[in-house]
N, C-alpha and C positions, 0 to 999 in steps of 0.2 A: 316352819322355817319358809316358806313365805306366806309372816306373818308379821317375822321379825327382814328382815326383809324389804319391806313391806313397810314398816316401822326408820331401818333405815335410809329408802332414801327421802321419808318425810322431811332428816334431820337433816336428810345433805341441803334439801332446799329449801331447809329452816339455817344455813350456815349461807346458801348461797341471799336468801334474802339481805342478812346479815351486810354481805357482802355491797352488795350490788345497793344500800341505806349506806353505805360508808363509813358503815359501824372502826367503833375505833379498835385500832392493832391489842388490847389488852381484848376489851374483849372476842374479836377475832380469834388470839390466842388462845383464853378460854375454853368457846363453846366449839373451837381445833379440840382442844384435846377432850370436852366431852362427844367430844361427837369423834371421837378416835378412841373410847372410854368403852362405847357401843359395839364400835370396830369386833373389836376384841371379845365381846363377851356375847356374842352371838360369834362370832371364829370359835370360839371357847367351843361354846353349847354344840359346832355344827363339826369339828372335831371328835367332843364327846358320841357323840349322833354315833361317825365315821364309823371311831372304834369298836362301839358295841356289837357294830353291823359289822363286821371283819370287814374292810368296804379298800378294795387296791387301789385305790386311790391317795389312800390316806397322807406319805408323804406328802407327795405332786402340792401335793392342794392347800395346806398347814402351809408350806415355803412360796409357796403361791401369797396365806396370808401372809406368812410374817415379810416376803415382803413389799411387800404393802404397805401394813404397819411403818417398818424403816421409810418411805419412802415419804410414810409423811407428817411421822416423827421430823426424818434433816427440813421436810415446808413446817416443820409451825413452829424450830426451834429458828430459820435463819428469818420467818415472819420475826418470831419474839427477837430478836436479839437487830429487828428494823435492817435490816443485810439486807434481802427486797422485798417487794409488795408486791406478792403475788398471788393476790387472792383469783381474782378470773382460774388462772396459771393452779389455782389448787380447783378450783370447785370446778374446770375442766377436769384435772387426776380425777375427782377425787367420783364422780356423774361416771366415767365414761370409764375407771374401771371396776364401781360395783355394778352397773348395766349389763357388762360383757363379763366377768365372770360369776353370775345370779342366772344371767340365759349358757353360760358355758358351762363353769366343771359345777358349781353348784346343780346345773340340768339332769349331765350330768352324775351324780352319786345319788337324784330326788330319780334315778330310773332302775341303776340303779334296785334305791332300793323297793319300787313297783319291781323288776323283775328276783329279788329273791323273798316276792313273797310279804312285806309291810306293808300291813295294812295301810294305805290312805290319807294322810295326816294326822299317821301315830307319829312315835319317838318310840323307841327302842328302849328309849331311857329320862327320865324323868328331867325334863329338864327349869330347869332351876329361874 
């Protein structure tokens, strides 16, 4: 999970760099779509781990995942349609949400795994 989080931070920074250098709207939409794919893949693997470990906070955690994905999709669509140029706002949203989520609910889940005798760094399910 930590490795996936690290990769997400790198991708968010790459997206921010694209915004900073003034990438075209088409490129930003494509990069944001790839970033969303990475978030969705991470969320799916995290939720599989939660189901496998019978994590009681799964439903609330998954709702948070779905909420950020919906927000990102709406912003991506607005950016794609030229309705807005929210690059900096989008970077801030993604970066703040990622940090808040990883150091909040994800840390809570990690604590749950440790309390329930999961080996550190071990996954209850093989991650694809």
